[in-house]
C-alpha positions as CSV (number, residue, x, y, z in Angstrom):
1,M,0.0,0.0,0.0
2,K,2.8,2.3,0.9
3,T,4.4,1.8,-2.5
4,V,1.1,2.7,-4.3
5,L,0.9,5.9,-2.3
6,N,4.4,6.7,-3.1
7,V,3.8,6.3,-6.9
8,L,0.6,8.3,-6.7
9,W,2.5,11.1,-4.9
10,T,5.2,11.1,-7.4
11,I,2.7,11.3,-10.2
12,F,0.8,14.2,-8.5
13,K,4.2,16.0,-8.0
14,I,5.1,15.7,-11.6
15,L,1.7,16.9,-12.9
16,F,1.6,19.8,-10.5
17,A,5.1,20.9,-11.8
18,V,3.9,20.6,-15.4
19,V,0.8,22.5,-14.7
20,A,2.8,25.3,-12.8
21,V,5.2,25.6,-15.7
22,L,2.5,25.8,-18.3
23,F,0.6,28.4,-16.2
24,V,3.7,30.6,-15.8
25,V,4.4,30.4,-19.6
26,Y,0.8,31.4,-20.2
27,F,0.5,34.0,-17.5
28,W,3.7,35.9,-18.4
29,N,3.0,35.4,-22.1
30,L,6.7,34.1,-22.4
31,D,6.0,32.1,-25.6
32,Q,5.2,35.3,-27.6
33,K,8.2,37.2,-25.9
34,V,10.4,34.4,-27.2
35,L,9.1,34.3,-30.6
36,G,9.3,38.1,-30.7
37,W,12.9,37.9,-29.6
38,V,13.6,35.2,-32.4
39,Y,11.8,37.1,-35.0
40,T,13.9,40.2,-34.4
41,Q,17.1,38.2,-34.5
42,V,16.2,36.6,-37.7
43,N,15.3,39.9,-39.2
44,R,18.6,41.5,-38.2
45,I,20.4,38.7,-40.0
46,H,18.4,38.4,-43.2
47,D,17.0,42.1,-43.8
48,R,19.2,44.8,-45.1
49,K,17.2,47.6,-43.8
50,N,16.7,48.5,-40.1
51,V,13.5,47.0,-38.5
52,D,12.2,48.0,-35.2
53,I,9.6,45.4,-34.0
54,K,8.1,45.6,-30.5
55,F,5.7,43.0,-29.2
């Protein structure tokens, strides 16, 4: 019985950590910030004219 409870507790901790990380990414809008940064870097490399993109 103790082994089953330990497995369930471990699964709960993993699921809680995943939900917490997804919440932080959603709440702080980190995916859009990272994509905006990547977009700016790609434009800096490939464009010849200056581009100022702010998200």
